MOPAC internal coordinates of N, CA, C and O (Angstrom, degrees):
PM7 1SCF
backbone

  N    0.0000 0     0.00 0     0.00 0    0    0    0
  C    1.4046 1     0.00 0     0.00 0    1    0    0
  C    1.5457 1   109.60 1     0.00 0    2    1    0
  O    1.2310 1   122.52 1   122.70 1    3    2    1
  N    1.2809 1   112.78 1   -57.30 1    3    2    1
  C    1.5303 1   119.02 1  -175.17 1    5    3    2
  C    1.5748 1   107.43 1   -62.84 1    6    5    3
  O    1.2310 1   120.57 1   127.45 1    7    6    5
  N    1.3300 1   116.51 1   -52.55 1    7    6    5
  C    1.4464 1   115.72 1  -174.72 1    9    7    6
  C    1.5440 1   116.24 1   -62.37 1   10    9    7
  O    1.2310 1   120.19 1   155.60 1   11   10    9
  N    1.3151 1   117.24 1   -24.40 1   11   10    9
  C    1.3835 1   121.86 1   177.28 1   13   11   10
  C    1.5209 1   114.12 1   -93.20 1   14   13   11
  O    1.2310 1   120.93 1   172.13 1   15   14   13
  N    1.2696 1   115.83 1    -7.87 1   15   14   13
  C    1.4968 1   120.95 1  -175.79 1   17   15   14
  C    1.5145 1   115.07 1    62.24 1   18   17   15
  O    1.2310 1   124.07 1  -144.44 1   19   18   17
  N    1.4270 1   109.80 1    35.56 1   19   18   17
  C    1.4855 1   115.37 1  -175.79 1   21   19   18
  C    1.5207 1   110.78 1   -97.06 1   22   21   19
  O    1.2310 1   124.18 1   -29.36 1   23   22   21
  N    1.3529 1   109.58 1   150.64 1   23   22   21
  C    1.5094 1   115.27 1   171.49 1   25   23   22
  C    1.4977 1   112.81 1   -86.91 1   26   25   23
  O    1.2310 1   120.02 1   158.55 1   27   26   25
  N    1.3619 1   117.56 1   -21.45 1   27   26   25
  C    1.4100 1   126.29 1  -174.83 1   29   27   26
  C    1.5492 1   109.20 1  -141.29 1   30   29   27
  O    1.2310 1   118.75 1   -46.49 1   31   30   29
  N    1.3242 1   119.99 1   133.51 1   31   30   29
  C    1.4751 1   120.19 1   170.11 1   33   31   30
  C    1.5783 1   104.98 1  -118.05 1   34   33   31
  O    1.2310 1   122.09 1   -46.33 1   35   34   33
  N    1.2970 1   113.60 1   133.67 1   35   34   33
  C    1.4640 1   116.41 1   178.94 1   37   35   34
  C    1.4660 1   109.79 1  -128.01 1   38   37   35
  O    1.2310 1   121.48 1   -41.62 1   39   38   37
  N    1.2793 1   114.77 1   138.38 1   39   38   37
  C    1.5381 1   124.50 1   179.10 1   41   39   38
  C    1.5113 1   110.23 1   -76.05 1   42   41   39
  O    1.2310 1   119.77 1   -52.12 1   43   42   41
  N    1.3444 1   118.04 1   127.88 1   43   42   41
  C    1.3635 1   124.49 1  -177.64 1   45   43   42
  C    1.5428 1   114.07 1  -107.91 1   46   45   43
  O    1.2310 1   116.06 1   -56.03 1   47   46   45
  N    1.3101 1   125.08 1   123.97 1   47   46   45
  C    1.3785 1   124.22 1   178.49 1   49   47   46
  C    1.4849 1   115.48 1   -89.01 1   50   49   47
  O    1.2310 1   119.60 1   151.30 1   51   50   49
  N    1.3196 1   118.36 1   -28.70 1   51   50   49
  C    1.4608 1   124.31 1  -166.55 1   53   51   50
  C    1.5684 1   110.94 1  -105.91 1   54   53   51
  O    1.2310 1   119.83 1  -139.56 1   55   54   53
  N    1.2866 1   117.93 1    40.44 1   55   54   53
  C    1.4983 1   121.75 1   173.49 1   57   55   54
  C    1.5401 1   109.43 1  -131.16 1   58   57   55
  O    1.2310 1   119.66 1    -5.21 1   59   58   57
  N    1.3601 1   118.26 1   174.79 1   59   58   57
  C    1.3817 1   122.94 1   176.82 1   61   59   58
  C    1.5377 1   108.63 1   -56.54 1   62   61   59
  O    1.2310 1   121.46 1   -44.51 1   63   62   61
  N    1.2867 1   114.81 1   135.49 1   63   62   61
  C    1.4764 1   123.30 1  -175.27 1   65   63   62
  C    1.5530 1   115.73 1    72.81 1   66   65   63
  O    1.2310 1   120.48 1  -175.79 1   67   66   65
  N    1.3572 1   116.69 1     4.21 1   67   66   65
  C    1.4508 1   120.72 1   178.13 1   69   67   66
  C    1.5758 1   102.74 1  -105.90 1   70   69   67
  O    1.2310 1   121.19 1   -23.45 1   71   70   69
  N    1.3346 1   115.33 1   156.55 1   71   70   69
  C    1.4681 1   117.30 1   172.43 1   73   71   70
  C    1.5145 1   108.02 1  -166.70 1   74   73   71
  O    1.2310 1   123.53 1    -6.46 1   75   74   73
  N    1.3608 1   110.85 1   173.54 1   75   74   73
  C    1.4788 1   118.99 1   176.36 1   77   75   74
  C    1.5243 1   104.51 1  -131.81 1   78   77   75
  O    1.2310 1   120.80 1   -44.64 1   79   78   77
  N    1.3751 1   116.07 1   135.36 1   79   78   77
  C    1.4422 1   123.33 1  -176.96 1   81   79   78
  C    1.5540 1   107.32 1  -123.68 1   82   81   79
  O    1.2310 1   121.31 1   -40.98 1   83   82   81
  N    1.2818 1   115.10 1   139.02 1   83   82   81
  C    1.5214 1   117.33 1   175.50 1   85   83   82
  C    1.5301 1   117.27 1    96.27 1   86   85   83
  O    1.2310 1   119.97 1   177.39 1   87   86   85
  N    1.3005 1   117.66 1    -2.61 1   87   86   85
  C    1.4128 1   122.94 1   177.47 1   89   87   86
  C    1.5381 1   113.16 1  -102.35 1   90   89   87
  O    1.2310 1   120.74 1   -39.93 1   91   90   89
  N    1.3147 1   116.19 1   140.07 1   91   90   89
  C    1.4303 1   119.71 1   176.23 1   93   91   90
  C    1.5793 1   110.83 1   -75.45 1   94   93   91
  O    1.2310 1   120.50 1    -5.30 1   95   94   93
  N    1.2092 1   116.65 1   174.70 1   95   94   93
  C    1.4850 1   122.47 1  -174.02 1   97   95   94
  C    1.5639 1   110.61 1   -61.13 1   98   97   95
  O    1.2310 1   122.04 1   135.21 1   99   98   97
  N    1.2572 1   113.70 1   -44.79 1   99   98   97
  C    1.5182 1   120.29 1   179.24 1  101   99   98
  C    1.5149 1   108.43 1   -58.43 1  102  101   99
  O    1.2310 1   119.06 1   124.09 1  103  102  101
  N    1.2316 1   119.40 1   -55.91 1  103  102  101
  C    1.5114 1   121.71 1   179.18 1  105  103  102
  C    1.4859 1   111.65 1   -55.60 1  106  105  103
  O    1.2310 1   117.67 1   140.91 1  107  106  105
  N    1.2438 1   122.05 1   -39.09 1  107  106  105
  C    1.4798 1   126.43 1   176.32 1  109  107  106
  C    1.5189 1   112.01 1   -64.27 1  110  109  107
  O    1.2310 1   121.90 1   132.92 1  111  110  109
  N    1.3472 1   113.97 1   -47.08 1  111  110  109
  C    1.4006 1   117.82 1   176.36 1  113  111  110
  C    1.5906 1   115.62 1   -64.45 1  114  113  111
  O    1.2310 1   122.22 1   141.25 1  115  114  113
  N    1.3093 1   113.35 1   -38.75 1  115  114  113
  C    1.4258 1   117.44 1   174.16 1  117  115  114
  C    1.5345 1   113.24 1   -59.86 1  118  117  115
  O    1.2310 1   122.69 1   128.94 1  119  118  117
  N    1.3139 1   112.45 1   -51.06 1  119  118  117
  C    1.4620 1   116.27 1   178.57 1  121  119  118
  C    1.5060 1   113.74 1   -60.89 1  122  121  119
  O    1.2310 1   119.56 1   137.80 1  123  122  121
  N    1.3206 1   118.45 1   -42.20 1  123  122  121
  C    1.4462 1   121.05 1   178.62 1  125  123  122
  C    1.5526 1   111.41 1   -66.59 1  126  125  123
  O    1.2310 1   120.12 1   143.01 1  127  126  125
  N    1.2979 1   117.38 1   -36.99 1  127  126  125
  C    1.4138 1   122.96 1   178.57 1  129  127  126
  C    1.4946 1   111.51 1   -66.69 1  130  129  127
  O    1.2310 1   119.40 1   136.79 1  131  130  129
  N    1.2889 1   118.75 1   -43.21 1  131  130  129
  C    1.4893 1   125.45 1  -179.55 1  133  131  130
  C    1.5553 1   107.42 1   -66.56 1  134  133  131
  O    1.2310 1   119.16 1   138.50 1  135  134  133
  N    1.2528 1   119.20 1   -41.50 1  135  134  133
  C    1.3860 1   123.31 1  -178.58 1  137  135  134
  C    1.5965 1   111.24 1   -73.25 1  138  137  135
  O    1.2310 1   119.52 1   139.64 1  139  138  137
  N    1.2865 1   118.53 1   -40.36 1  139  138  137
  C    1.3663 1   122.46 1   173.99 1  141  139  138
  C    1.5500 1   114.84 1   -58.87 1  142  141  139
  O    1.2310 1   123.76 1   135.70 1  143  142  141
  N    1.3557 1   110.39 1   -44.30 1  143  142  141
  C    1.4311 1   115.81 1   178.74 1  145  143  142
  C    1.5624 1   112.93 1   -64.52 1  146  145  143
  O    1.2310 1   121.21 1   139.20 1  147  146  145
  N    1.3467 1   115.29 1   -40.80 1  147  146  145
  C    1.4881 1   120.01 1   178.35 1  149  147  146
  C    1.6200 1   108.27 1   -66.11 1  150  149  147
  O    1.2310 1   118.97 1   142.82 1  151  150  149
  N    1.3281 1   119.58 1   -37.18 1  151  150  149
  C    1.4169 1   119.85 1  -176.56 1  153  151  150
  C    1.5717 1   106.74 1   -72.56 1  154  153  151
  O    1.2310 1   119.29 1   141.75 1  155  154  153
  N    1.2738 1   118.95 1   -38.25 1  155  154  153
  C    1.4775 1   123.62 1   179.26 1  157  155  154
  C    1.4999 1   110.25 1   -60.16 1  158  157  155
  O    1.2310 1   121.31 1   126.13 1  159  158  157
  N    1.3153 1   115.09 1   -53.87 1  159  158  157
  C    1.4992 1   121.58 1  -173.29 1  161  159  158
  C    1.5847 1   109.89 1   -71.10 1  162  161  159
  O    1.2310 1   119.62 1   136.72 1  163  162  161
  N    1.3309 1   118.32 1   -43.28 1  163  162  161
  C    1.4310 1   119.85 1  -166.04 1  165  163  162
  C    1.5851 1   111.06 1   -95.65 1  166  165  163
  O    1.2310 1   119.83 1   163.18 1  167  166  165
  N    1.3325 1   117.93 1   -16.82 1  167  166  165
  C    1.4776 1   122.63 1   175.58 1  169  167  166
  C    1.5622 1   114.19 1    44.16 1  170  169  167
  O    1.2310 1   119.52 1  -117.07 1  171  170  169
  N    1.2887 1   118.53 1    62.93 1  171  170  169
  C    1.4005 1   125.15 1  -177.03 1  173  171  170
  C    1.5423 1   115.17 1   -99.35 1  174  173  171
  O    1.2310 1   120.33 1   154.23 1  175  174  173
  N    1.2507 1   116.98 1   -25.77 1  175  174  173
  C    1.4549 1   119.91 1  -174.27 1  177  175  174
  C    1.5654 1   113.76 1    78.35 1  178  177  175
  O    1.2310 1   122.15 1  -158.62 1  179  178  177
  N    1.3764 1   113.50 1    21.38 1  179  178  177
  C    1.4882 1   118.98 1   172.24 1  181  179  178
  C    1.4845 1   104.85 1  -105.79 1  182  181  179
  O    1.2310 1   119.29 1   -48.90 1  183  182  181
  N    1.2787 1   118.96 1   131.10 1  183  182  181
  C    1.4190 1   122.94 1  -176.79 1  185  183  182
  C    1.4730 1   122.13 1   -73.61 1  186  185  183
  O    1.2310 1   121.34 1   162.70 1  187  186  185
  N    1.3794 1   115.04 1   -17.30 1  187  186  185
  C    1.4254 1   117.91 1   177.84 1  189  187  186
  C    1.5641 1   111.92 1  -144.60 1  190  189  187
  O    1.2310 1   122.47 1   -91.62 1  191  190  189
  N    1.2642 1   112.88 1    88.38 1  191  190  189
  C    1.5257 1   121.41 1  -176.56 1  193  191  190
  C    1.4916 1   111.24 1   -74.10 1  194  193  191
  O    1.2310 1   118.51 1   157.40 1  195  194  193
  N    1.2971 1   120.45 1   -22.60 1  195  194  193
  C    1.4548 1   120.05 1  -176.13 1  197  195  194
  C    1.5840 1   113.16 1   -98.89 1  198  197  195
  O    1.2310 1   121.10 1  -173.55 1  199  198  197
  N    1.2911 1   115.50 1     6.45 1  199  198  197
  C    1.4486 1   117.37 1   177.81 1  201  199  198
  C    1.5033 1   112.04 1   -83.26 1  202  201  199
  O    1.2310 1   119.53 1   -15.59 1  203  202  201
  N    1.3049 1   118.49 1   164.41 1  203  202  201
  C    1.4066 1   121.50 1  -174.42 1  205  203  202
  C    1.5156 1   118.12 1  -121.81 1  206  205  203
  O    1.2310 1   121.68 1  -173.93 1  207  206  205
  N    1.2825 1   114.38 1     6.07 1  207  206  205
  C    1.5307 1   119.38 1  -178.92 1  209  207  206
  C    1.5842 1   105.85 1   -94.13 1  210  209  207
  O    1.2310 1   120.42 1   -82.25 1  211  210  209
  N    1.2873 1   116.80 1    97.75 1  211  210  209
  C    1.4483 1   118.85 1  -179.80 1  213  211  210
  C    1.5430 1   111.48 1  -139.49 1  214  213  211
  O    1.2310 1   119.93 1   -36.87 1  215  214  213
  N    1.2789 1   117.74 1   143.13 1  215  214  213
  C    1.4083 1   129.92 1   177.15 1  217  215  214
  C    1.5060 1   114.22 1  -115.67 1  218  217  215
  O    1.2310 1   119.56 1   -57.04 1  219  218  217
  N    1.2792 1   118.44 1   122.96 1  219  218  217
  C    1.4131 1   120.81 1  -174.86 1  221  219  218
  C    1.5313 1   109.80 1  -121.40 1  222  221  219
  O    1.2310 1   119.78 1   -36.71 1  223  222  221
  N    1.3523 1   118.03 1   143.29 1  223  222  221
  C    1.4054 1   122.50 1   164.91 1  225  223  222
  C    1.5568 1   106.01 1   -62.06 1  226  225  223
  O    1.2310 1   123.28 1   -37.59 1  227  226  225
  N    1.3751 1   111.32 1   142.41 1  227  226  225
  C    1.4878 1   114.05 1   176.78 1  229  227  226
  C    1.5275 1   117.88 1   -49.60 1  230  229  227
  O    1.2310 1   123.69 1   133.36 1  231  230  229
  N    1.3394 1   110.53 1   -46.64 1  231  230  229
  C    1.4239 1   118.66 1  -177.07 1  233  231  230
  C    1.4788 1   111.32 1   -61.32 1  234  233  231
  O    1.2310 1   118.53 1   147.30 1  235  234  233
  N    1.2807 1   120.40 1   -32.70 1  235  234  233
  C    1.5030 1   124.63 1  -178.78 1  237  235  234
  C    1.4540 1   105.31 1   -66.80 1  238  237  235
  O    1.2310 1   120.96 1   121.95 1  239  238  237
  N    1.4377 1   115.76 1   -58.05 1  239  238  237
  C    1.3902 1   120.56 1   179.82 1  241  239  238
  C    1.5999 1   112.94 1   -47.09 1  242  241  239
  O    1.2310 1   122.75 1   132.40 1  243  242  241
  N    1.3987 1   112.33 1   -47.60 1  243  242  241
  C    1.4968 1   111.89 1   179.57 1  245  243  242
  C    1.5018 1   115.17 1   -61.58 1  246  245  243
  O    1.2310 1   122.17 1   148.05 1  247  246  245
  N    1.3932 1   113.44 1   -31.95 1  247  246  245
  C    1.4350 1   120.84 1  -177.63 1  249  247  246
  C    1.5788 1   108.18 1   -70.93 1  250  249  247
  O    1.2310 1   120.70 1   128.00 1  251  250  249
  N    1.3171 1   116.27 1   -52.00 1  251  250  249
  C    1.4393 1   123.45 1  -164.53 1  253  251  250
  C    1.6277 1   110.46 1   -79.51 1  254  253  251
  O    1.2310 1   121.49 1   137.00 1  255  254  253
  N    1.3239 1   114.76 1   -43.00 1  255  254  253
  C    1.4802 1   120.10 1  -172.05 1  257  255  254
  C    1.5313 1   117.32 1   -55.23 1  258  257  255
  O    1.2310 1   120.69 1   151.03 1  259  258  257
  N    1.3779 1   116.28 1   -28.97 1  259  258  257
  C    1.4023 1   120.59 1  -174.94 1  261  259  258
  C    1.5467 1   110.61 1   -70.81 1  262  261  259
  O    1.2310 1   120.37 1   160.46 1  263  262  261
  N    1.3642 1   116.90 1   -19.54 1  263  262  261
  C    1.4609 1   119.88 1  -176.84 1  265  263  262
  C    1.5598 1   112.97 1  -101.37 1  266  265  263
  O    1.2310 1   122.73 1  -175.23 1  267  266  265
  N    1.3489 1   112.37 1     4.77 1  267  266  265
  C    1.5345 1   116.89 1  -175.59 1  269  267  266
  C    1.6019 1   104.22 1   -95.95 1  270  269  267
  O    1.2310 1   121.33 1   -37.85 1  271  270  269
  N    1.3134 1   115.06 1   142.15 1  271  270  269
  C    1.4366 1   123.64 1   178.73 1  273  271  270
  C    1.5787 1   111.56 1  -127.41 1  274  273  271
  O    1.2310 1   120.04 1   168.04 1  275  274  273
  N    1.2556 1   117.53 1   -11.96 1  275  274  273
  C    1.5065 1   120.69 1  -178.27 1  277  275  274
  C    1.5323 1   109.25 1   -73.37 1  278  277  275
  O    1.2310 1   124.90 1   -22.02 1  279  278  277
  N    1.3244 1   108.19 1   157.98 1  279  278  277
  C    1.5184 1   115.09 1   174.65 1  281  279  278
  C    1.5144 1   108.75 1  -124.57 1  282  281  279
  O    1.2310 1   122.84 1   -11.02 1  283  282  281
  N    1.3973 1   112.16 1   168.98 1  283  282  281
  C    1.5090 1   116.97 1  -179.25 1  285  283  282
  C    1.4822 1   111.48 1    63.70 1  286  285  283
  O    1.2310 1   120.26 1    26.52 1  287  286  285
  N    1.3064 1   117.12 1  -153.48 1  287  286  285
  C    1.4183 1   121.59 1  -174.83 1  289  287  286
  C    1.5171 1   116.06 1   -68.27 1  290  289  287
  O    1.2310 1   120.44 1   159.76 1  291  290  289
  N    1.3539 1   116.77 1   -20.24 1  291  290  289
  C    1.4270 1   121.50 1   171.14 1  293  291  290
  C    1.5064 1   112.66 1   -59.88 1  294  293  291
  O    1.2310 1   122.20 1   144.26 1  295  294  293
  N    1.3608 1   113.40 1   -35.74 1  295  294  293
  C    1.4259 1   119.97 1   178.78 1  297  295  294
  C    1.5900 1   115.41 1   -56.03 1  298  297  295
  O    1.2310 1   123.24 1   139.06 1  299  298  297
  N    1.3459 1   111.40 1   -40.94 1  299  298  297
  C    1.4777 1   119.98 1   176.74 1  301  299  298
  C    1.5747 1   109.09 1   -60.42 1  302  301  299
  O    1.2310 1   122.91 1   135.14 1  303  302  301
  N    1.3230 1   112.02 1   -44.86 1  303  302  301
  C    1.5035 1   111.77 1  -179.18 1  305  303  302
  C    1.5088 1   109.20 1   -71.25 1  306  305  303
  O    1.2310 1   118.18 1   142.55 1  307  306  305
  N    1.2733 1   121.06 1   -37.45 1  307  306  305
  C    1.4383 1   118.66 1   178.76 1  309  307  306
  C    1.5340 1   113.94 1   -63.37 1  310  309  307
  O    1.2310 1   120.37 1   144.27 1  311  310  309
  N    1.4106 1   116.90 1   -35.73 1  311  310  309
  C    1.4365 1   115.41 1   177.42 1  313  311  310
  C    1.5033 1   112.00 1   -64.82 1  314  313  311
  O    1.2310 1   118.99 1   141.28 1  315  314  313
  N    1.3226 1   119.53 1   -38.72 1  315  314  313
  C    1.4894 1   120.31 1  -179.93 1  317  315  314
  C    1.5151 1   110.59 1   -70.73 1  318  317  315
  O    1.2310 1   119.82 1   143.25 1  319  318  317
  N    1.3839 1   117.95 1   -36.75 1  319  318  317
  C    1.4696 1   119.92 1   175.05 1  321  319  318
  C    1.4724 1   113.49 1   -60.50 1  322  321  319
  O    1.2310 1   122.33 1   126.37 1  323  322  321
  N    1.3435 1   113.14 1   -53.63 1  323  322  321
  C    1.4634 1   117.90 1  -179.20 1  325  323  322
  C    1.5620 1   111.80 1   -61.64 1  326  325  323
  O    1.2310 1   118.95 1   142.44 1  327  326  325
  N    1.3384 1   119.61 1   -37.56 1  327  326  325
  C    1.4002 1   118.31 1   179.61 1  329  327  326
  C    1.5370 1   112.46 1   -68.26 1  330  329  327
  O    1.2310 1   120.49 1   143.87 1  331  330  329
  N    1.3220 1   116.66 1   -36.13 1  331  330  329
  C    1.4136 1   121.25 1   178.92 1  333  331  330
  C    1.4661 1   111.89 1   -67.54 1  334  333  331
  O    1.2310 1   119.98 1   141.28 1  335  334  333
  N    1.3289 1   117.64 1   -38.72 1  335  334  333
  C    1.4593 1   122.11 1   178.25 1  337  335  334
  C    1.4723 1   112.49 1   -67.51 1  338  337  335
  O    1.2310 1   120.17 1   156.19 1  339  338  337
  N    1.3902 1   117.27 1   -23.81 1  339  338  337
  C    1.4516 1   120.01 1   179.16 1  341  339  338
  C    1.5592 1   109.75 1   -88.80 1  342  341  339
  O    1.2310 1   120.25 1  -179.17 1  343  342  341
  N    1.2944 1   117.13 1     0.83 1  343  342  341
  C    1.4920 1   120.96 1   174.33 1  345  343  342
  C    1.5019 1   114.15 1    90.93 1  346  345  343
  O    1.2310 1   117.66 1  -170.91 1  347  346  345
  N    1.2951 1   122.06 1     9.09 1  347  346  345
  C    1.4723 1   123.79 1   177.32 1  349  347  346
  C    1.4505 1   110.15 1   -64.74 1  350  349  347
  O    1.2310 1   120.36 1   -39.70 1  351  350  349
  N    1.3300 1   116.91 1   140.30 1  351  350  349
  C    1.4953 1   123.10 1  -178.04 1  353  351  350
  C    1.6156 1   106.70 1   -79.48 1  354  353  351
  O    1.2310 1   121.62 1   -61.66 1  355  354  353
  N    1.3303 1   114.51 1   118.34 1  355  354  353
  C    1.5415 1   121.11 1   179.87 1  357  355  354
  C    1.5549 1   106.40 1  -107.85 1  358  357  355
  O    1.2310 1   122.25 1   -59.20 1  359  358  357
  N    1.3075 1   113.29 1   120.80 1  359  358  357
  C    1.4195 1   120.22 1   176.00 1  361  359  358
  C    1.5668 1   110.65 1  -102.61 1  362  361  359
  O    1.2310 1   121.08 1   -43.73 1  363  362  361
  N    1.2927 1   115.54 1   136.27 1  363  362  361
  C    1.5171 1   117.86 1   179.87 1  365  363  362
  C    1.5435 1   110.84 1  -108.25 1  366  365  363
  O    1.2310 1   121.83 1   -41.53 1  367  366  365
  N    1.3617 1   114.11 1   138.47 1  367  366  365
  C    1.3814 1   121.50 1   175.14 1  369  367  366
  C    1.5524 1   108.15 1  -126.89 1  370  369  367
  O    1.2310 1   120.60 1   -34.61 1  371  370  369
  N    1.2964 1   116.47 1   145.39 1  371  370  369
  C    1.4620 1   118.34 1   177.33 1  373  371  370
  C    1.4905 1   110.28 1   -71.39 1  374  373  371
  O    1.2310 1   120.19 1   -32.76 1  375  374  373
  N    1.4204 1   117.25 1   147.24 1  375  374  373
  C    1.4453 1   120.17 1   174.14 1  377  375  374
  C    1.5015 1   105.51 1  -136.64 1  378  377  375
  O    1.2310 1   122.07 1   -16.98 1  379  378  377
  N    1.2783 1   113.64 1   163.02 1  379  378  377
  C    1.4848 1   123.17 1   170.72 1  381  379  378
  C    1.5313 1   106.34 1  -109.34 1  382  381  379
  O    1.2310 1   120.13 1   -72.76 1  383  382  381
  N    1.3056 1   117.35 1   107.24 1  383  382  381
  C    1.4225 1   123.77 1   177.09 1  385  383  382
  C    1.5018 1   112.91 1   -84.23 1  386  385  383
  O    1.2310 1   121.38 1   -57.21 1  387  386  385
  N    1.2868 1   114.97 1   122.79 1  387  386  385
  C    1.4677 1   117.98 1   177.36 1  389  387  386
  C    1.5483 1   106.98 1  -115.88 1  390  389  387
  O    1.2310 1   125.37 1   -46.26 1  391  390  389
  N    1.4093 1   107.29 1   133.74 1  391  390  389
  C    1.4770 1   115.66 1  -177.04 1  393  391  390
  C    1.5199 1   113.17 1   -65.63 1  394  393  391
  O    1.2310 1   121.45 1   -28.88 1  395  394  393
  N    1.3363 1   114.84 1   151.12 1  395  394  393
  C    1.4867 1   121.21 1  -179.15 1  397  395  394
  C    1.4955 1   113.32 1   -51.82 1  398  397  395
  O    1.2310 1   120.48 1   -32.29 1  399  398  397
  N    1.3590 1   116.68 1   147.71 1  399  398  397
  C    1.3693 1   119.67 1  -178.73 1  401  399  398
  C    1.6129 1   108.30 1   -94.57 1  402  401  399
  O    1.2310 1   122.70 1   148.86 1  403  402  401
  N    1.3487 1   112.43 1   -31.14 1  403  402  401
  C    1.4543 1   117.35 1   178.05 1  405  403  402
  C    1.5254 1   112.82 1  -117.51 1  406  405  403
  O    1.2310 1   122.88 1   -34.23 1  407  406  405
  N    1.3462 1   112.08 1   145.77 1  407  406  405
  C    1.5532 1   112.53 1  -179.19 1  409  407  406
  C    1.5130 1   111.00 1    90.00 1  410  409  407
  O    1.2310 1   121.98 1     4.19 1  411  410  409
  N    1.3362 1   113.81 1  -175.81 1  411  410  409
  C    1.4878 1   116.92 1   178.74 1  413  411  410
  C    1.5528 1   103.44 1  -143.62 1  414  413  411
  O    1.2310 1   122.95 1   -13.72 1  415  414  413
  N    1.2770 1   111.96 1   166.28 1  415  414  413
  C    1.4234 1   121.62 1  -176.91 1  417  415  414
  C    1.5368 1   110.71 1   -73.53 1  418  417  415
  O    1.2310 1   119.35 1   -39.52 1  419  418  417
  N    1.2896 1   118.85 1   140.48 1  419  418  417
  C    1.3690 1   123.01 1   177.54 1  421  419  418
  C    1.5285 1   114.95 1   -91.03 1  422  421  419
  O    1.2310 1   121.56 1  -176.77 1  423  422  421
  N    1.3944 1   114.61 1     3.23 1  423  422  421
  C    1.3547 1   119.97 1  -176.41 1  425  423  422
  C    1.6134 1   112.29 1   -66.67 1  426  425  423
  O    1.2310 1   121.49 1   -56.98 1  427  426  425
  N    1.2092 1   114.76 1   123.02 1  427  426  425
  C    1.4891 1   122.07 1  -179.03 1  429  427  426
  C    1.5023 1   115.49 1  -154.18 1  430  429  427
  O    1.2310 1   118.07 1    15.52 1  431  430  429
  N    1.2262 1   121.28 1  -164.48 1  431  430  429
  C    1.4203 1   126.68 1  -177.95 1  433  431  430
  C    1.5304 1   111.98 1   -58.11 1  434  433  431
  O    1.2310 1   119.64 1   129.31 1  435  434  433
  N    1.2975 1   118.30 1   -50.69 1  435  434  433
  C    1.4577 1   122.05 1  -174.21 1  437  435  434
  C    1.6000 1   107.10 1   -69.53 1  438  437  435
  O    1.2310 1   117.58 1   145.54 1  439  438  437
  N    1.3153 1   122.21 1   -34.46 1  439  438  437
  C    1.4216 1   123.86 1   173.67 1  441  439  438
  C    1.4975 1   111.52 1   -64.16 1  442  441  439
  O    1.2310 1   119.44 1   141.52 1  443  442  441
  N    1.3302 1   118.67 1   -38.48 1  443  442  441
  C    1.4949 1   122.30 1  -179.68 1  445  443  442
  C    1.5586 1   107.12 1   -63.57 1  446  445  443
  O    1.2310 1   121.39 1   132.04 1  447  446  445
  N    1.3049 1   114.95 1   -47.96 1  447  446  445
  C    1.4539 1   118.66 1  -179.10 1  449  447  446
  C    1.5644 1   109.74 1   -58.40 1  450  449  447
  O    1.2310 1   120.68 1   129.67 1  451  450  449
  N    1.3134 1   116.30 1   -50.33 1  451  450  449
  C    1.4445 1   123.17 1   178.16 1  453  451  450
  C    1.5658 1   110.36 1   -53.29 1  454  453  451
  O    1.2310 1   120.17 1   133.64 1  455  454  453
  N    1.2673 1   117.28 1   -46.36 1  455  454  453
  C    1.4528 1   123.91 1   178.22 1  457  455  454
  C    1.6120 1   109.55 1   -57.18 1  458  457  455
  O    1.2310 1   121.72 1   128.58 1  459  458  457
  N    1.3250 1   114.32 1   -51.42 1  459  458  457
  C    1.4550 1   120.64 1  -176.66 1  461  459  458
  C    1.5777 1   110.00 1   -63.37 1  462  461  459
  O    1.2310 1   121.26 1   137.40 1  463  462  461
  N    1.3546 1   115.20 1   -42.60 1  463  462  461
  C    1.4675 1   121.18 1   174.60 1  465  463  462
  C    1.5545 1   109.79 1   -59.81 1  466  465  463
  O    1.2310 1   120.19 1   132.90 1  467  466  465
  N    1.2691 1   117.24 1   -47.10 1  467  466  465
  C    1.4906 1   123.64 1  -178.54 1  469  467  466
  C    1.6075 1   110.61 1   -62.32 1  470  469  467
  O    1.2310 1   121.69 1   139.85 1  471  470  469
  N    1.3237 1   114.37 1   -40.15 1  471  470  469
  C    1.4666 1   121.15 1   176.08 1  473  471  470
  C    1.5204 1   113.55 1   -61.52 1  474  473  471
  O    1.2310 1   121.49 1   136.53 1  475  474  473
  N    1.3549 1   114.76 1   -43.47 1  475  474  473
  C    1.4601 1   121.63 1   177.69 1  477  475  474
  C    1.5467 1   112.28 1   -67.94 1  478  477  475
  O    1.2310 1   121.44 1   142.13 1  479  478  477
  N    1.3556 1   114.86 1   -37.87 1  479  478  477
  C    1.3857 1   118.15 1   176.89 1  481  479  478
  C    1.5257 1   108.86 1   -64.06 1  482  481  479
  O    1.2310 1   118.75 1   133.71 1  483  482  481
  N    1.3668 1   120.00 1   -46.29 1  483  482  481
  C    1.4617 1   120.46 1   178.97 1  485  483  482
  C    1.5030 1   112.37 1   -59.37 1  486  485  483
  O    1.2310 1   123.12 1   137.52 1  487  486  485
  N    1.3132 1   111.62 1   -42.48 1  487  486  485
  C    1.5507 1   118.16 1   179.54 1  489  487  486
  C    1.6061 1   110.86 1   -55.89 1  490  489  487
  O    1.2310 1   121.77 1   139.06 1  491  490  489
  N    1.3762 1   114.23 1   -40.94 1  491  490  489
  C    1.4749 1   118.15 1  -176.50 1  493  491  490
  C    1.4865 1   112.49 1   -79.77 1  494  493  491
  O    1.2310 1   119.97 1   152.49 1  495  494  493
  N    1.3585 1   117.66 1   -27.51 1  495  494  493
  C    1.5146 1   118.91 1  -166.62 1  497  495  494
  C    1.5474 1   111.45 1  -108.89 1  498  497  495
  O    1.2310 1   118.75 1   173.54 1  499  498  497
  N    1.3925 1   119.99 1    -6.46 1  499  498  497
  C    1.4752 1   117.38 1  -175.68 1  501  499  498
  C    1.5149 1   104.83 1  -119.10 1  502  501  499
  O    1.2310 1   120.10 1   180.00 1  503  502  501

């Protein structure tokens, strides 16, 4: 963060030296599709809007979080969208995402609807 002069550093799965381990093909396609849709609609220039590894300067979180209304994983996307729209410098670093060892994904039909609603909300409000 300091060396890049960034306000936010976000981990990117879908770039050179980034990857995902432990997901089946359907899960990878779903994630890439959701991310591609968000990138196409919101046009931020951030490579992985649906990822969750992000580091914020405290002052940036304090500035951005008060304008966020989303919950769950859409909240993470809303934070990065609102920060970008406010002009904060976002630096991307490749990560290797490894699927959870314990528990199972909560991703299902209701989460998909929630994601699409959140995406439309961000498209209208940012």
